[in-house]
C-alpha positions as CSV (number, residue, x, y, z in Angstrom):
1,X,91.5,137.1,131.6
2,X,89.4,135.4,134.4
3,X,88.5,131.8,133.2
4,X,85.0,132.4,133.7
5,X,85.2,135.1,131.4
6,X,87.0,132.8,128.9
7,X,84.8,130.1,129.0
8,X,81.7,132.5,128.5
9,X,83.7,133.5,125.3
10,X,84.2,130.3,124.3
11,X,80.3,129.5,124.3
12,X,79.5,132.7,122.8
13,X,81.7,132.1,119.8
14,X,80.2,128.1,119.5
15,X,76.9,129.5,119.9
16,X,77.6,131.9,116.9
17,X,79.5,129.2,114.6
18,X,76.4,126.6,115.5
19,X,73.9,128.7,114.0
20,X,76.0,130.5,111.2
21,X,78.3,127.6,109.7
22,X,76.2,126.1,106.5
23,X,76.8,122.9,104.6
24,X,74.4,123.8,101.8
25,X,75.8,124.1,98.3
26,X,72.7,125.0,96.8
27,X,69.6,126.3,98.0
28,X,65.8,124.7,96.2
29,X,63.6,127.3,94.9
30,X,60.3,127.5,97.2
31,X,57.2,126.1,95.6
32,X,55.1,129.4,96.1
33,X,57.6,131.0,93.8
34,X,57.0,128.8,90.9
35,X,54.0,128.4,88.9
36,X,53.4,124.9,87.7
37,X,51.6,125.0,84.6
38,X,52.9,121.4,83.3
39,X,50.3,118.9,81.4
40,X,51.4,115.9,83.4
41,X,51.5,117.8,86.8
42,X,49.1,120.8,86.4
43,X,45.8,118.4,87.0
44,X,47.3,116.1,89.4
45,X,47.6,119.4,91.5
46,X,44.5,120.8,90.6
47,X,42.4,117.3,91.5
48,X,44.5,117.6,95.1
49,X,43.2,120.7,96.0
50,X,40.0,119.8,95.1
51,X,38.8,115.6,95.3
52,X,42.1,114.7,97.7
53,X,41.5,117.7,100.1
54,X,37.7,116.9,99.8
55,X,38.4,113.6,101.4
56,X,41.0,114.7,103.3
57,X,38.2,117.5,105.3
58,X,35.3,115.1,105.2
59,X,37.1,111.9,106.9
60,X,38.7,114.3,109.6
61,X,35.3,116.4,110.3
62,X,32.8,113.8,109.7
63,X,33.9,110.4,109.1
64,X,36.2,109.9,111.7
65,X,36.5,111.5,115.6
66,X,40.0,112.9,114.8
67,X,38.7,116.5,114.7
68,X,36.4,116.1,117.3
69,X,38.9,114.9,120.0
70,X,39.8,118.5,120.1
71,X,36.8,119.8,120.4
72,X,36.1,117.7,123.7
73,X,39.2,119.0,125.0
74,X,38.2,122.3,125.0
75,X,34.5,121.5,126.8
76,X,36.5,119.9,129.4
77,X,33.4,118.1,130.3
78,X,35.0,114.3,131.1
79,X,34.6,112.7,127.5
80,X,36.9,110.1,126.2
81,X,39.3,110.2,123.1
82,X,37.9,108.1,120.3
83,X,40.5,106.6,117.6
84,X,44.2,106.1,117.7
85,X,47.0,108.2,119.9
86,X,48.4,109.3,116.7
87,X,45.5,110.5,115.1
88,X,46.5,114.2,115.9
89,X,49.0,113.6,113.2
90,X,46.5,113.4,110.4
91,X,44.5,116.7,111.5
92,X,47.8,118.7,110.6
93,X,48.8,117.0,107.7
94,X,45.8,117.6,106.2
95,X,45.9,121.5,107.4
96,X,49.3,121.7,106.1
97,X,48.1,120.2,102.6
98,X,45.7,122.7,102.7
99,X,48.2,125.7,103.1
100,X,49.9,124.3,100.3
101,X,47.2,124.5,98.1
102,X,46.3,128.2,99.3
103,X,49.4,129.4,97.8
104,X,48.7,127.8,94.3
105,X,44.9,128.0,94.8
106,X,43.8,130.8,96.7
107,X,40.5,129.9,97.9
108,X,38.1,132.0,100.8
109,X,36.0,129.0,101.7
110,X,39.3,127.0,102.3
111,X,41.2,129.3,104.3
112,X,37.8,129.9,106.7
113,X,37.7,125.6,107.1
114,X,41.4,126.2,108.1
115,X,41.1,129.0,110.7
116,X,38.2,127.1,112.1
117,X,40.1,124.0,112.6
118,X,43.6,126.2,114.2
119,X,40.4,127.6,116.6
120,X,39.5,124.4,117.6
121,X,43.7,123.5,117.9
122,X,44.2,126.3,120.1
123,X,41.3,126.1,122.1
124,X,42.9,122.7,123.0
125,X,46.2,123.4,124.1
126,X,47.1,123.5,128.0
127,X,48.2,126.5,129.8
128,X,51.6,125.3,129.8
129,X,51.8,125.1,126.1
130,X,51.2,121.2,126.0
131,X,49.2,120.1,123.7
132,X,48.0,116.3,122.6
133,X,44.3,115.3,122.8
134,X,44.9,111.6,123.5
135,X,47.0,112.2,126.8
136,X,44.7,115.3,127.5
137,X,41.6,113.7,127.7
138,X,42.8,109.9,129.3
139,X,45.2,111.6,132.1
140,X,47.7,114.4,131.7
141,X,49.4,112.7,134.8
142,X,50.8,110.0,131.9
143,X,52.0,112.3,129.7
144,X,56.0,112.1,129.0
145,X,56.0,108.6,130.3
146,X,55.9,106.1,127.1
147,X,58.5,107.7,123.9
148,X,56.3,105.2,121.5
149,X,53.5,107.2,122.0
150,X,54.1,109.4,119.0
151,X,53.6,112.9,121.1
152,X,56.3,114.2,119.6
153,X,55.5,113.1,116.4
154,X,52.0,115.0,116.7
155,X,53.5,117.9,117.6
156,X,56.3,117.8,114.8
157,X,53.3,117.9,112.0
158,X,51.6,120.3,113.8
159,X,54.9,122.8,113.5
160,X,55.1,121.6,110.0
161,X,51.4,122.8,109.4
162,X,52.1,126.0,110.9
163,X,54.8,127.4,109.5
164,X,53.3,126.1,105.9
165,X,50.1,128.2,107.1
166,X,51.8,131.3,108.0
167,X,54.1,131.3,105.2
168,X,50.6,130.8,103.0
169,X,48.4,133.3,105.0
170,X,50.7,135.5,107.4
171,X,48.2,134.5,109.9
172,X,50.3,133.8,113.6
173,X,47.8,132.3,115.8
174,X,48.7,129.0,114.5
175,X,52.8,129.8,114.7
176,X,52.3,130.8,117.7
177,X,50.1,127.9,119.3
178,X,53.5,126.0,118.6
179,X,56.0,128.5,119.7
180,X,53.9,128.1,123.0
181,X,54.8,124.2,122.6
182,X,58.0,124.4,121.5
183,X,59.0,126.0,124.2
184,X,57.3,124.0,126.6
185,X,59.1,121.0,125.5
186,X,62.1,122.7,125.7
187,X,62.0,123.5,128.8
188,X,61.8,119.9,130.1
189,X,63.8,118.3,127.4
190,X,67.8,118.8,126.6
191,X,70.9,118.9,128.0
192,X,71.2,119.1,132.1
193,X,66.9,118.0,131.7
194,X,65.1,114.7,130.8
195,X,66.4,112.6,128.5
196,X,64.2,111.7,125.2
197,X,64.2,109.4,122.1
198,X,61.5,110.4,120.0
199,X,59.5,107.2,119.2
200,X,58.4,108.2,115.7
201,X,61.1,110.7,113.9
202,X,59.4,113.8,112.7
203,X,60.0,116.6,115.4
204,X,63.5,117.1,114.0
205,X,62.7,118.4,110.8
206,X,60.1,120.2,112.1
207,X,62.0,122.1,115.1
208,X,64.4,123.0,111.7
209,X,61.4,124.8,109.9
210,X,60.6,126.5,113.4
211,X,63.8,127.8,113.5
212,X,64.2,128.8,109.9
213,X,60.9,130.9,110.5
214,X,61.5,132.2,113.8
215,X,65.2,133.0,113.6
216,X,65.0,131.2,117.3
217,X,68.4,129.2,117.8
218,X,67.2,127.2,120.4
219,X,64.8,125.4,118.3
220,X,68.0,124.4,115.8
221,X,70.1,123.1,119.2
222,X,66.8,121.1,120.3
223,X,66.6,119.2,116.9
224,X,70.3,118.5,117.2
225,X,70.2,117.3,120.7
226,X,67.0,115.0,119.8
227,X,69.3,113.5,117.3
228,X,71.8,113.0,119.6
229,X,70.2,111.1,122.0
230,X,69.9,107.9,119.8
231,X,72.0,105.0,120.4
232,X,72.8,105.9,124.1
233,X,70.1,103.2,125.7
234,X,72.7,102.0,127.9
235,X,74.6,104.7,128.5
236,X,74.7,105.8,132.2
237,X,71.8,108.4,133.5
238,X,69.5,107.0,130.6
239,X,66.8,105.2,132.7
240,X,63.9,104.4,130.1
241,X,63.0,100.9,129.2
242,X,65.0,99.8,125.9
243,X,62.5,99.6,123.1
244,X,61.4,96.1,122.2
245,X,63.4,96.2,118.8
246,X,65.9,99.0,118.8
247,X,66.6,98.5,115.4
248,X,63.0,99.3,114.5
249,X,63.3,103.0,115.8
250,X,67.1,103.4,114.5
251,X,68.2,103.5,117.8
252,X,71.1,101.0,117.7
253,X,74.2,103.4,117.8
254,X,74.0,107.2,117.2
255,X,72.9,108.7,114.4
256,X,76.5,110.1,113.5
257,X,77.6,106.3,113.8
258,X,75.4,104.6,111.7
259,X,76.1,102.7,108.3
260,X,73.4,100.6,107.7
261,X,69.4,101.2,107.0
262,X,67.2,99.6,109.6
263,X,63.6,99.4,111.1
264,X,60.7,101.4,110.2
265,X,61.1,102.7,106.6
266,X,59.1,106.6,107.5
267,X,60.7,106.9,110.2
268,X,63.9,106.8,109.3
269,X,63.4,108.9,105.9
270,X,62.2,111.6,108.9
271,X,65.1,111.5,110.9
272,X,67.7,111.5,108.1
273,X,65.9,114.2,106.5
274,X,66.1,115.9,110.1
275,X,69.6,115.0,110.0
276,X,70.3,116.9,106.5
277,X,68.6,119.9,107.7
278,X,70.6,120.2,110.9
279,X,74.0,119.4,109.2
280,X,72.8,122.0,106.8
281,X,72.4,124.8,109.1
282,X,74.9,123.9,111.6
283,X,78.0,122.4,109.3
284,X,78.0,119.3,111.1
285,X,80.1,117.0,108.6
286,X,79.4,113.8,110.8
287,X,75.8,113.7,110.0
288,X,76.6,113.8,106.4
289,X,79.4,111.0,106.6
290,X,76.8,108.8,108.3
291,X,74.0,110.1,105.7
292,X,76.0,109.1,102.8
293,X,76.5,105.6,103.7
294,X,73.0,104.9,105.1
295,X,71.8,106.0,101.7
296,X,74.0,103.7,99.9
297,X,72.7,101.0,101.8
298,X,68.9,102.1,100.9
299,X,69.8,102.7,97.2
300,X,72.4,99.9,96.3
301,X,70.8,97.0,98.5
302,X,67.1,98.0,99.6
303,X,65.0,100.1,96.9
304,X,62.8,98.9,94.7
305,X,62.9,99.8,90.9
306,X,60.1,102.1,91.6
307,X,62.0,104.1,94.6
308,X,59.9,102.3,97.0
309,X,61.5,101.5,100.3
310,X,60.5,99.2,103.1
311,X,59.9,95.4,101.8
312,X,58.3,93.9,105.3
313,X,54.6,94.3,106.3
314,X,56.0,93.2,109.8
315,X,58.1,96.4,110.8
316,X,56.7,98.6,107.8
317,X,60.5,98.5,107.0
318,X,63.9,96.8,105.9
319,X,64.5,93.1,106.6
320,X,67.8,91.9,104.8
321,X,69.8,93.3,102.2
322,X,68.3,92.6,98.9
323,X,65.2,91.1,100.7
324,X,62.9,93.0,97.7
325,X,59.6,90.2,97.2
326,X,57.2,91.6,94.7
327,X,54.3,90.5,95.7
328,X,54.8,91.0,99.1
329,X,56.0,94.0,98.7
330,X,55.1,96.6,101.5
331,X,56.4,100.0,100.1
332,X,54.6,102.6,102.0
333,X,53.0,105.6,100.4
334,X,54.7,107.7,103.0
335,X,58.1,106.0,102.7
336,X,58.5,106.9,99.1
337,X,57.1,110.5,100.2
338,X,60.1,110.2,102.9
339,X,62.4,109.3,100.2
340,X,61.7,112.8,97.9
341,X,62.3,114.5,101.2
342,X,65.6,113.3,102.2
343,X,67.0,113.2,98.7
344,X,66.3,116.5,97.9
345,X,68.2,117.6,101.2
346,X,70.9,115.3,100.2
347,X,71.2,117.0,96.6
348,X,71.0,120.7,98.2
349,X,73.8,119.3,100.6
350,X,76.4,117.8,97.5
351,X,75.3,119.4,94.4
352,X,75.2,115.9,93.5
353,X,72.7,115.0,90.7
354,X,72.5,111.3,91.8
355,X,70.0,112.4,94.4
356,X,67.5,114.1,92.4
357,X,68.0,110.6,90.5
358,X,66.7,109.1,93.1
359,X,64.0,111.7,94.0
360,X,62.6,111.7,91.0
361,X,62.2,107.8,90.3
362,X,60.4,107.7,93.8
363,X,58.2,110.3,92.9
364,X,56.9,109.4,89.4
365,X,56.3,105.8,90.6
366,X,56.4,105.2,93.9
367,X,54.9,107.8,95.6
368,X,52.7,108.8,92.5
369,X,51.7,105.3,93.1
370,X,49.9,106.0,96.3
371,X,47.2,108.7,95.1
372,X,44.5,107.7,92.4
373,X,43.9,109.0,89.2
374,X,40.4,110.3,90.5
375,X,42.5,111.9,93.3
376,X,40.1,110.5,96.0
377,X,41.2,106.7,96.7
378,X,44.4,105.7,98.2
379,X,47.2,102.8,98.2
380,X,49.2,102.8,102.2
381,X,51.4,99.7,100.4
382,X,52.1,99.6,96.9
383,X,53.1,96.0,95.9
384,X,54.9,95.2,92.5
385,X,52.5,92.3,91.5
386,X,49.1,91.1,92.5
387,X,47.0,88.3,91.9
388,X,43.8,90.4,92.2
389,X,42.9,91.1,95.8
390,X,44.6,94.8,95.9
391,X,42.1,98.0,95.4
392,X,42.6,102.1,96.4
393,X,41.0,102.8,99.4
394,X,38.7,105.5,100.4
395,X,40.5,106.0,104.0
396,X,42.5,104.2,106.8
397,X,42.5,103.4,110.2
398,X,46.1,104.6,110.3
399,X,45.7,107.6,107.9
400,X,49.1,109.0,107.5
401,X,49.2,108.3,103.5
402,X,46.3,110.2,102.0
403,X,47.7,113.7,103.2
404,X,51.3,113.0,103.3
405,X,50.9,112.6,99.4
406,X,48.4,115.8,99.4
407,X,50.9,117.7,100.9
408,X,53.9,116.4,98.5
409,X,52.0,117.0,95.2
410,X,50.9,120.3,96.2
411,X,54.1,121.4,96.9
412,X,55.9,119.9,94.0
413,X,57.3,123.2,93.4
414,X,59.9,123.0,96.1
415,X,61.8,120.3,93.5
416,X,62.0,122.0,90.3
417,X,64.7,125.1,90.6
418,X,67.5,125.4,93.1
419,X,70.3,128.6,93.1
420,X,74.0,128.7,94.2
421,X,75.8,131.8,94.3
422,X,76.9,131.7,90.5
423,X,73.7,130.0,89.2
424,X,70.5,128.4,88.6
425,X,69.9,124.4,88.8
426,X,67.2,122.7,86.6
427,X,66.6,119.5,88.7
428,X,62.6,118.2,87.6
429,X,61.4,119.0,83.8
430,X,58.0,120.6,85.0
431,X,56.4,123.0,82.4
432,X,57.0,126.2,84.9
433,X,57.9,129.7,85.4
434,X,59.6,131.2,88.4
435,X,62.0,134.2,88.9
436,X,65.0,133.2,91.0
437,X,67.5,136.2,92.7
438,X,70.8,135.5,92.0
439,X,73.7,137.8,93.3
440,X,73.7,140.1,90.8
441,X,70.8,140.1,89.1
442,X,66.9,138.6,89.1
443,X,66.3,135.9,86.1
444,X,63.0,134.9,85.3
445,X,62.9,131.7,83.6
446,X,60.0,129.5,81.8
447,X,60.1,126.1,81.2
448,X,58.0,124.1,78.4
449,X,58.0,120.2,78.2
450,X,56.0,117.3,77.9
451,X,57.9,115.2,80.3
452,X,57.7,112.3,81.0
453,X,56.2,111.8,77.7
454,X,58.4,113.4,75.8
455,X,62.0,114.4,76.1
456,X,62.1,117.6,74.2
457,X,62.6,120.6,77.0
458,X,62.3,124.7,76.1
459,X,63.8,127.3,78.8
460,X,63.1,130.6,78.1
461,X,65.8,132.6,80.4
462,X,65.5,136.3,81.1
463,X,68.0,138.1,83.2
464,X,66.5,141.9,84.2
465,X,69.8,143.0,82.9
466,X,72.6,141.3,81.0
467,X,74.6,139.1,83.3
468,X,77.4,136.2,83.7
469,X,76.0,132.9,85.5
470,X,75.6,128.9,85.4
471,X,73.0,127.6,84.0
472,X,72.9,123.7,85.4
473,X,70.7,121.1,83.6
474,X,70.3,117.6,85.8
475,X,71.0,114.4,83.4
476,X,68.6,111.9,84.1
477,X,69.9,109.0,85.7
478,X,67.6,106.7,83.5
479,X,69.3,108.3,80.5
480,X,72.4,106.9,81.5
481,X,73.7,103.8,81.2
482,X,72.6,102.8,84.7
483,X,69.2,103.0,86.2
484,X,70.1,104.3,89.2
485,X,73.3,104.9,91.2
486,X,75.3,101.5,92.2
487,X,74.5,98.5,90.1
488,X,71.2,97.0,91.6
489,X,69.3,98.0,88.4
490,X,70.7,98.0,84.9
491,X,69.6,99.0,81.4
492,X,69.4,96.3,78.7
493,X,69.5,97.2,74.7
494,X,69.9,100.2,73.3
495,X,72.8,102.2,74.8
496,X,72.1,105.9,75.9
497,X,74.1,108.9,75.7
498,X,75.0,110.9,78.8
499,X,75.6,114.0,77.2
500,X,73.0,115.3,75.1
501,X,73.2,118.3,72.8
502,X,72.1,122.0,74.1
503,X,71.5,124.5,72.0
504,X,70.8,128.2,72.7
505,X,69.3,130.6,70.8
506,X,69.3,127.9,67.7
507,X,73.4,127.2,68.1
508,X,74.9,124.3,69.6
509,X,76.8,125.2,72.7
510,X,79.7,123.4,74.7
511,X,79.1,122.4,78.1
512,X,80.4,120.7,80.9
513,X,79.7,117.6,82.5
514,X,79.7,118.2,86.9
515,X,78.3,115.9,89.1
516,X,75.4,114.8,86.7
517,X,74.7,118.1,85.7
518,X,75.1,119.9,82.2
519,X,76.6,123.4,83.0
520,X,76.5,126.0,80.6
521,X,78.4,129.4,81.8
522,X,77.9,132.5,79.8
523,X,76.4,136.0,79.8
524,X,72.9,135.7,79.4
525,X,70.5,138.4,78.2
526,X,66.6,138.7,78.1
527,X,64.8,136.1,75.9
528,X,67.8,133.7,75.4
529,X,66.4,130.3,74.6
530,X,67.8,126.9,75.7
531,X,66.8,123.8,74.0
532,X,67.5,120.0,74.9
533,X,66.3,116.7,73.9
534,X,66.7,113.5,76.4
535,X,65.6,110.7,74.0
536,X,62.8,108.6,75.5
537,X,64.2,104.8,74.6
538,X,61.9,102.1,76.3
539,X,64.0,99.5,77.8
540,X,64.7,96.6,79.8
541,X,66.2,96.6,83.3
542,X,67.4,93.8,84.4
543,X,68.3,93.0,88.6
544,X,71.7,92.0,90.4
545,X,71.6,88.4,90.7
546,X,71.6,89.1,94.8
547,X,68.1,90.1,94.3
548,X,66.6,86.4,93.6
549,X,63.0,87.5,93.6
550,X,63.9,88.8,90.0
551,X,66.4,86.2,88.6
552,X,65.1,85.4,84.9
553,X,62.7,88.6,85.0
554,X,62.8,92.0,83.6
555,X,61.4,95.4,84.1
556,X,60.4,98.2,81.5
557,X,61.0,101.4,81.6
558,X,60.6,105.0,79.4
559,X,62.2,107.8,80.5
560,X,61.3,108.3,84.1
561,X,58.3,106.0,84.2
562,X,58.1,102.4,85.1
563,X,55.9,100.0,83.2
564,X,53.5,97.1,84.8
565,X,51.1,94.7,82.8
566,X,47.4,95.1,84.2
567,X,45.1,92.5,83.5
568,X,42.6,95.2,82.6
569,X,44.5,95.9,79.6
570,X,45.3,91.8,78.5
571,X,42.2,89.9,78.7
572,X,42.1,89.8,82.6
573,X,45.4,88.4,83.0
574,X,49.1,89.4,83.7
575,X,50.6,86.5,84.9
576,X,50.9,83.8,81.7
577,X,52.8,86.9,80.1
578,X,56.8,85.9,78.8
579,X,58.8,88.8,78.0
580,X,62.3,87.8,76.1
581,X,64.9,89.9,76.8
582,X,64.8,91.2,73.1
583,X,61.5,92.3,72.9
584,X,60.8,95.4,70.6
585,X,58.1,97.9,71.9
586,X,56.4,100.1,70.3
587,X,54.7,103.1,71.9
588,X,51.4,104.5,71.4
589,X,49.1,107.4,72.7
590,X,46.4,105.6,75.8
591,X,44.5,106.5,78.6
592,X,43.6,105.4,81.8
593,X,40.1,106.3,82.8
594,X,41.0,109.9,81.9
595,X,44.5,110.4,82.5
596,X,46.6,110.3,78.5
597,X,49.6,108.2,78.9
598,X,52.4,106.5,76.9
599,X,51.8,103.3,76.8
600,X,53.8,100.0,75.2
601,X,52.5,97.3,73.0
602,X,54.7,94.4,72.0
603,X,53.8,91.0,70.7
604,X,55.2,88.3,72.7
605,X,54.4,84.2,74.2
606,X,51.5,84.0,76.6
607,X,50.8,80.7,78.7
608,X,47.1,79.5,78.0
609,X,46.1,76.1,79.9
610,X,43.9,73.8,77.5
611,X,40.1,73.3,78.4
612,X,40.4,70.1,79.7
613,X,42.8,71.8,82.3
614,X,45.3,69.1,81.3
615,X,47.7,70.6,78.7
616,X,49.4,74.3,78.2
617,X,50.3,76.0,75.2
618,X,52.1,79.1,74.1
619,X,50.5,81.5,71.6
620,X,52.0,84.6,70.5
621,X,49.6,87.8,71.5
622,X,50.2,91.9,71.4
623,X,50.4,93.0,75.2
624,X,50.0,96.6,76.7
625,X,52.0,97.6,79.3
626,X,50.8,101.0,81.5
627,X,52.5,103.5,83.7
628,X,52.7,101.4,87.0
629,X,51.6,104.7,89.0
630,X,48.1,104.1,87.2
631,X,47.4,100.7,87.7
632,X,44.4,99.7,89.9
633,X,42.1,102.2,89.2
634,X,40.1,100.4,87.2
635,X,38.9,98.0,89.9
636,X,40.6,94.7,91.3
637,X,42.7,93.0,88.5
638,X,46.2,91.1,87.9
639,X,49.1,93.3,87.6
640,X,53.2,92.6,87.5
641,X,56.1,95.0,87.3
642,X,58.7,92.0,86.8
643,X,57.9,89.8,83.8
644,X,59.4,86.1,83.3
645,X,62.0,85.9,80.5
646,X,61.2,81.8,80.3
647,X,57.9,79.6,80.3
648,X,59.4,77.9,83.3
649,X,59.5,80.4,85.4
650,X,55.8,81.8,84.4
651,X,53.8,81.4,87.6
652,X,49.7,81.0,85.6
653,X,47.2,82.5,88.8
654,X,44.5,80.2,88.2
């Protein structure tokens, strides 16, 4: 065999292996196949479909020039760009959220609006496929000259939106725009072409979505190449100017060699999500090894009890290990959304429930806090303490968070169920129904629960025909004796059982505990009823001593919900409360505006300053603690998550 022929065969084999090797242990069921009926989540999904998307549309079309910039490009009259260089991405994120909503809430007017936007986007595309309003209006001669200018980030969100809209409607126009852009980018960048390091990661995960939609392997290879470009700034042949802060852009080391979390939190989450997506499709275990180490660094040393990440406002990201201030916490909403994305992928790759434990913590607390109860006000950052200076806002100059939380809530069904060759996984406890195709039968599932307020869950399992398969039910991390993986936060108070009983058709069954799941393997038939309960104890949480901001302080949690005290429920004060470690709480039905919740009440010491301003005293008073995600919906007022256990640690806010 000639040498050239042999090399060609080797290359063809490697290309085939590249596309066919798959590390993924479980596959999540797409939200479009899940009908959410849940009393907690359905009202929020409905509100996103109306109030939140209406706010996004108004801000995109009317209040800001975001959509107008596309119109200016299409007119080609020499008009000026208005706004920030990454504003295109907000149009795309809003479109993605609208697409998800169309799948669960069909709406002819909304679909017409999407088509109008897509026409304007398509009209702004250049003949070679380039699409970016900033450079097209300011001068195409400068495109691709500065990797920090988000050209690829904007395009990544465009691709995600186009894939979502194609999946929702079957319409190809937007998808074809993105294919043309991706082909244009691929012609310029890659092995043997120009080097490129994405300034704000996002394109990597988007290209994997495009690959899975089109089955064109070059998009997967391009995503892998973009990841491989990082950490090579000093290598021969790399001619760009170094970042001012390579840690900020996760560019100190190659991705496969990274072990510590650094820099901008959202960029990091998108990058590791993209790396997980590439690893799942290519079987590259080096990505997996690196991500596990970085994940441990995030969760064990750099994550708030709310699942929020990125403590520093200076870089919108990470600082030093255990540097987690409460009042100054940044905790960008988009970073918590990114934690949901990344941990879902890690769970799919490993089948380990601990990643879903972290996802659940971020979802119910750090991410959900970014959306107001009315659906049309937002938090960019999510502090864990306030002296009354914080309030939710209608919009932001950098407006990534509103559409980001909208697209996550609208696609909540993505995170509930998963499947493997031998069975079904229940990852989140959300009232819903779905149909899951297993190798030998199709299975209808119907889940009923009042989670997160109640731990009782009932599931009706109905296969088309009798058959053996495994049902794996996640044991929530909060239910075990340890709030999250590692020992950064530890339960106090009552002990928790790690093995709740499961009954099928009223009879207890033997289960096995595998990677945080209770598994039942049996022959199932139509109408089998599975019932189990996670006792919703209220407990206190202490932080590791290294987390100095929380020394002599405790937090309160019930089920997956982290609680806070807010002035609106406590005589306008939240900083004068002392919470002794042995405090017993009573659970009560309560309402924050129109949101029904379980609040917690207890009689504890409060510190009072005398009228003369010279004396202090303590007095036992009943306090009310509310779910963290509901705070700041009733105007500016004080709030704390971590409460002092002694009077000497009280910092009265007067």
